[in-house]
C-alpha positions in Angstrom: 184.0 131.1 -16.4 180.7 130.9 -16.1 178.7 132.0 -13.0 177.9 128.7 -12.1 181.2 127.5 -12.2 182.3 130.5 -9.9 183.2 129.7 -6.4 181.3 131.7 -3.4 183.0 134.2 -1.2 184.4 133.0 1.7 184.7 129.1 0.6 187.5 127.2 1.6 189.5 125.5 -0.9 189.6 121.9 -0.5 192.7 119.8 -1.1 193.2 117.3 -3.3 193.2 113.8 -2.3 190.7 114.3 0.8 187.3 113.5 1.1 184.5 115.5 2.7 183.6 114.1 6.2 180.1 113.1 7.0 178.6 114.5 10.6 177.2 112.1 12.7 173.7 113.2 14.5 172.9 110.7 17.3 169.2 110.0 17.2 167.2 110.9 20.3 166.4 107.9 22.5 168.3 104.6 23.2 168.6 101.8 21.0 166.1 99.0 21.7 165.1 95.6 20.6 162.3 93.2 19.8 161.9 91.9 23.4 162.2 95.5 24.9 159.3 96.7 22.8 157.1 93.8 23.7 157.8 94.7 27.3 157.1 98.1 26.8 153.9 97.2 25.1 152.9 94.8 28.0 153.2 98.0 30.5 151.7 100.6 28.4 148.2 102.0 30.0 144.5 100.5 29.3 142.1 103.0 27.8 140.4 102.5 31.4 143.3 104.0 33.0 143.8 106.9 30.8 139.9 107.4 31.7 140.5 107.3 35.0 143.4 109.7 35.1 141.4 112.3 33.1 138.4 111.7 35.5 140.7 112.3 38.9 141.8 115.5 36.9 145.4 114.3 37.2 147.0 116.3 34.3 145.5 119.6 36.0 148.5 121.7 37.4 148.9 125.0 38.9 149.7 128.7 37.7 153.1 128.6 39.0 155.7 126.3 37.1 159.1 125.6 38.8 162.2 125.1 36.5 162.6 121.2 37.5 159.1 120.4 36.6 159.0 122.2 32.9 160.0 119.1 31.4 156.9 117.3 32.3 154.4 120.3 30.9 152.5 119.6 27.9 151.0 123.3 27.7 149.5 126.1 29.5 145.8 127.0 28.9 144.4 130.3 28.5 143.6 130.9 32.2 147.2 130.2 33.3 146.9 126.6 34.5 149.8 124.3 33.5 148.5 120.7 31.6 151.2 117.9 32.5 151.5 115.5 30.1 150.2 111.9 31.2 152.4 110.0 28.9 155.4 111.3 31.1 153.4 110.4 34.2 152.7 106.9 33.5 156.4 106.5 32.3 157.6 107.8 35.7 154.7 105.6 37.5 156.1 102.3 35.6 159.7 103.4 36.7 158.5 104.0 40.4 157.1 100.1 40.7 160.2 98.8 39.1 162.5 100.6 41.8 160.1 99.5 44.7 159.8 95.7 43.4 163.6 95.5 43.8 163.4 96.0 47.6 163.7 92.8 49.2 161.5 93.1 52.1 158.2 95.2 51.8 158.4 96.5 55.2 161.7 98.4 54.2 159.4 100.8 52.2 158.0 103.9 53.8 154.9 105.5 52.6 155.0 109.2 54.2 151.9 111.4 53.8 151.4 114.6 55.8 148.4 116.0 53.9 144.8 115.1 54.9 143.8 114.0 51.5 146.7 111.7 51.3 146.9 109.9 54.6 144.1 107.4 53.7 145.8 106.4 50.4 149.2 105.9 52.2 148.0 103.8 54.5 145.7 101.7 51.8 148.8 101.9 49.8 150.9 99.9 52.9 147.9 97.9 53.6 148.1 96.0 50.3 151.8 96.2 49.6 153.1 95.6 53.0 154.9 98.4 53.3 155.2 100.7 56.7 152.9 104.1 56.9 153.9 106.8 58.5 150.9 109.5 58.4 150.3 112.4 60.2 152.9 114.9 62.1 156.7 114.4 61.4 159.0 113.8 64.2 162.3 115.5 63.5 165.2 112.9 63.9 163.1 109.7 62.7 165.8 108.7 60.1 168.9 110.2 62.1 168.7 110.1 65.6 169.4 106.7 67.0 168.0 107.7 70.7 164.8 108.8 69.2 161.9 106.3 70.2 160.4 106.6 66.6 164.0 106.0 64.8 163.6 104.0 61.6 166.0 103.3 58.9 164.1 102.4 55.5 165.1 101.4 52.4 163.1 103.4 50.3 160.7 106.6 51.1 157.4 107.4 49.1 156.0 111.2 49.8 153.1 112.9 48.5 154.2 116.2 48.4 157.8 117.4 49.0 156.9 120.9 49.9 155.3 119.6 53.3 157.7 116.7 53.7 160.5 118.6 53.1 162.2 118.2 56.9 161.9 114.2 56.1 163.7 114.7 52.4 166.6 116.8 54.0 166.9 113.7 56.4 166.9 111.2 53.7 169.5 113.3 52.2 172.0 112.9 55.2 171.9 108.8 55.2 171.3 108.3 51.6 167.7 107.1 51.6 166.3 107.2 47.8 163.0 109.1 47.5 159.9 108.6 45.3 157.5 111.7 45.5 154.3 112.8 43.7 155.0 116.3 42.5 152.9 119.0 41.3 154.1 121.8 38.7 155.1 124.0 41.3 157.5 121.5 43.7 160.8 121.6 43.9 162.3 118.4 43.0 165.5 118.8 45.3 166.4 115.6 47.2 163.7 113.3 45.0 165.1 111.0 43.1 162.1 109.6 41.2 159.3 112.3 40.4 156.0 111.4 39.1 154.1 114.4 38.0 150.4 114.7 38.7 148.1 117.0 40.7 149.1 116.3 44.4 146.5 118.2 45.7 143.5 116.6 44.8 141.8 113.8 46.9 140.6 111.8 43.8 144.3 112.3 42.0 146.2 111.6 45.1 144.0 108.1 45.8 144.4 107.0 41.9 148.0 107.5 42.0 148.5 105.4 45.0 146.3 102.9 43.6 147.9 102.5 40.2 151.2 102.3 42.3 150.0 99.4 44.4 148.5 97.6 41.6 151.5 98.0 39.3 153.9 96.7 42.2 151.8 94.0 43.1 151.7 92.9 39.3 155.5 92.7 39.1 156.2 90.9 42.3 153.5 88.1 41.2 152.7 87.1 44.3 148.9 87.9 44.4 147.1 85.7 41.9 144.2 88.0 41.7 146.3 90.9 40.6 147.7 90.1 37.0 147.3 92.1 33.6 145.0 89.9 32.1 141.9 90.7 34.6 140.9 93.5 36.5 142.0 94.4 40.2 139.4 93.5 42.3 140.2 96.3 45.0 138.1 99.4 43.9 140.1 102.6 43.9 137.2 104.7 46.1 138.9 102.7 49.1 142.1 105.2 48.8 140.0 108.3 48.4 139.6 110.6 51.5 136.6 110.5 52.9 135.1 113.1 55.6 133.8 111.6 58.9 131.0 114.1 58.3 130.2 112.6 54.9 130.7 109.2 56.3 127.8 109.9 58.7 125.6 111.4 56.5 125.9 108.2 54.4 125.4 105.9 57.1 122.4 107.9 58.2 120.6 107.8 54.6 121.5 104.3 54.2 119.5 103.5 57.5 116.8 105.8 56.5 116.3 103.8 53.2 116.0 100.6 55.0 113.6 101.8 57.1 111.5 103.1 54.7 111.8 99.7 53.0 110.5 97.9 56.0 107.7 100.0 56.6 106.6 99.5 53.1 107.1 95.7 53.4 105.0 95.9 56.5 102.1 98.0 55.0 102.1 95.6 52.3 101.7 92.5 54.6 99.1 94.2 56.7 96.8 95.2 54.1 95.1 91.7 54.1 95.0 91.5 57.7 93.4 95.0 57.6 90.5 94.2 55.4 89.4 91.5 58.0 89.3 94.1 60.9 86.8 96.1 59.0 84.2 93.2 59.1 82.2 93.6 62.3 82.1 91.0 64.9 78.9 88.6 65.0 77.0 87.4 68.0 76.5 83.9 68.1 73.6 84.3 70.1 71.9 87.2 68.7 68.7 86.6 66.5 68.9 87.2 62.7 67.6 90.4 61.2 64.3 90.0 59.7 63.3 91.6 56.6 66.8 93.3 55.5 69.1 90.3 53.9 68.3 89.2 50.5 68.4 85.3 51.4 65.7 86.3 54.1 63.3 87.7 51.9 64.1 91.4 52.0 65.2 94.0 50.3 69.6 95.0 51.0 68.5 98.5 49.6 65.6 99.3 51.3 66.0 100.0 55.1 62.2 100.4 56.0 60.7 97.9 58.6 58.5 95.3 57.1 54.7 95.7 57.1 54.1 92.6 59.2 56.6 93.5 61.9 55.2 94.1 65.0 56.7 96.5 67.2 57.4 95.7 70.8 58.6 97.1 73.9 62.2 96.2 74.2 62.2 97.3 78.0 59.9 94.7 79.1 61.4 91.3 77.4 64.2 89.7 79.6 66.8 87.5 78.7 65.2 84.5 80.3 62.2 85.1 78.3 64.2 85.3 75.0 66.5 82.2 75.9 65.2 80.5 79.0 67.2 77.3 78.4 70.4 78.9 77.5 70.1 81.3 80.4 69.7 78.2 82.9 72.8 76.6 81.3 74.5 79.5 81.8 73.9 79.9 85.2 74.6 76.2 85.9 78.2 76.5 84.4 78.9 79.8 86.4 77.9 78.5 89.7 80.2 75.3 88.8 83.2 77.2 88.2 83.1 79.7 91.4 85.0 78.2 94.6 82.6 77.3 97.6 82.4 80.3 100.1 81.9 80.0 103.9 79.2 77.5 105.1 76.8 80.2 106.4 77.3 82.0 102.8 76.7 79.4 100.5 73.4 80.1 98.4 71.3 77.3 96.6 72.5 76.7 92.9 68.8 76.5 91.6 67.4 79.3 89.4 64.8 81.0 91.3 61.6 81.1 89.2 60.1 84.3 87.9 57.2 84.8 90.0 59.7 84.6 93.3 62.1 87.1 92.0 61.3 89.7 94.5 62.0 87.3 97.5 65.3 86.4 95.9 66.5 90.0 95.5 65.9 90.6 99.1 67.8 87.6 100.3 70.7 88.8 98.0 70.5 92.7 99.7 70.6 90.8 103.3 73.4 88.9 102.2 75.4 92.0 100.8 74.9 93.8 104.2 76.1 90.7 106.4 79.3 90.7 104.0 80.0 94.5 104.4 79.7 93.8 108.6 82.1 90.9 108.4 85.3 91.3 106.1 86.3 88.4 103.9 89.8 86.6 104.5 90.2 86.1 101.1 90.3 88.8 98.6 89.3 86.5 95.7 86.1 85.2 97.5 84.8 88.8 98.4 85.4 90.0 94.7 83.1 86.8 93.5 80.7 87.3 96.0 80.0 90.8 95.1 79.8 90.0 91.5 77.3 87.7 92.5 75.6 90.3 94.3 
């Protein structure tokens, strides 16, 4: 008998007439069909959604990992930070949306957030989906004590952190309320029915998860024609992010400063033509034209010397009446016509005194002024006019 035909030690003898039984190994996963595959392909995330998840650092966990969360961890980095598998994050997100869409009355869905970074996202989620927000401090007995003023019996509860909302999760276990929670790598999933693995301590990550959950819920409901899968949702994800009050004030101040600077620039641009006219000196209509300085008058604009044919006169001896006697007479006549008549004894003749009788006219005005000082005027306007004439 050859060595190839020898039987190995320990081998059992097979009885004649019996066949070898083939073991059946069940494949991982469930059986699916073509319609189900088409539905899964429809619910797959787009490239923009994946980029948003990465930009918001939704996949970043913490150094500590709970036993219940190890199934959602992809790997661990060299610095000890656990990285979450975003594929499982999206699957749990779609599962949560399918659970929420089964609730008939949207107000029976309660959104709870005790963290500062998640309160704005919870309020916006409740605004767009019709849910009931419950942010801030938790009041014990809200789900179990009917005598409590804040007593409420929701059909489903959504929390942003199971560790900070553990008192509420304990009460939900008493009354049988299902819970959907955003869990980190170090969170315990006790009393949690649907866990969405993500970074639940970053303000951008929490806001993005609430935005995605609200969008998928509205798409599955089909009530909003503006929220369908063929077009992008018009609501921006920035509305779900936490915003500090000081930061908002700084942004508003910066915006106002920009508007004021723009207005000043526009005023300066519009004011330049007006300023150019303001630099031109005012011209007197009654002034005599300068001789020998303008090019059109025969002078040299660059030569400021006095022309040779111009005689030097004593300007102090000249009188306005001699320069323009006719104009002076017309001005005096208009001035006397506009003034109101004074008392009979104070009225003066409106005739222009001749040049030879100027000293007598000044003496008469002086005597009249002395008489006015002795007798005060009844009307102040008439007194002021007489003083101006004097």
